[in-house]
Each structure stands twice: as structure tokens, then as C-alpha cells.
C-alpha positions as a printed Julia matrix, in Angstrom:
67×3 Matrix{Float64}:
  7.15  -30.7   107.95
  9.15  -33.23  109.46
  8.29  -34.58  113.3
 11.44  -34.14  115.44
 12.87  -36.47  118.82
 13.63  -33.85  121.2
 15.3   -36.29  123.18
 17.53  -37.91  119.61
 17.87  -35.18  117.1
 20.74  -34.79  115.08
 21.57  -31.16  114.76
 23.79  -31.86  111.58
 20.41  -33.12  109.79
 18.12  -30.49  110.09
 17.79  -27.94  107.28
 19.07  -24.48  108.43
 16.73  -23.12  107.08
 14.26  -25.18  109.03
 11.91  -22.94  111.1
 10.27  -25.17  114.4
  7.13  -24.71  116.32
  6.84  -25.19  119.93
  4.49  -25.57  122.35
  4.56  -22.77  124.71
  4.77  -25.56  127.48
  8.22  -25.78  126.52
  9.27  -21.7   127.08
  7.1   -21.76  129.79
  9.24  -25.61  131.36
 12.27  -23.94  130.22
 11.68  -20.27  131.81
  9.65  -20.96  135.0
 11.81  -20.71  138.34
 10.08  -22.41  140.88
 10.29  -25.8   138.78
 14.55  -25.97  138.57
 14.19  -24.51  142.44
 17.22  -25.84  144.04
 15.47  -27.64  147.34
 13.46  -29.55  144.57
 15.11  -33.31  145.47
 13.78  -34.02  141.68
 13.49  -31.91  138.77
 11.17  -32.24  136.51
 12.01  -34.08  133.55
 10.62  -31.13  131.48
 13.1   -28.55  132.84
 16.32  -30.85  131.17
 14.75  -31.42  128.44
 12.62  -28.5   127.07
 15.75  -25.83  127.97
 18.39  -28.51  126.28
 16.29  -28.66  122.91
 16.34  -24.78  123.3
 19.53  -24.59  123.48
 19.95  -26.98  120.68
 17.9   -24.34  118.66
 20.16  -21.0   119.12
 23.55  -22.76  118.96
 22.46  -23.81  115.8
 21.13  -20.72  115.14
 17.62  -22.39  113.49
 14.82  -20.12  113.86
 11.33  -20.94  116.36
  7.9   -19.86  116.91
  5.2   -19.91  120.09
  2.04  -19.74  119.12
């Protein structure tokens, strides 16, 4: 088992058979439309951080689950 810093993860060093366990908050911030509403002057940091990380997982065909 490894723990990664999602801000600085190097996907080239991640084993392609890795499976990531994500907290459900990651999906909440990735898909909660009111958190990224255009009228907000400042977006919560989670909106970009978690969306970018999930995007990297998908782009690299890495598996993840939430519980």
C-alpha cells in the first residue's frame, strides 16, 4: 500500500495495477455543481484539486473505488 500526495503525484511512477481508495468527499467535490457555480468569486480548493486528481486517474486507466 502506498500513500500519494495528490498535488504532486507522478503518474509515471504509479503501478498500472494500483487501485486507489477515495473518500466519498472526493466525488462530492468533483460532482457538486453548486460548489463550482459561476457566481462564486472564489472556488473552494477541493473543486479543482479533486477534479484534477480523478481526471489523472481516468486518463491513466487507473482504478479507484469509494466506500
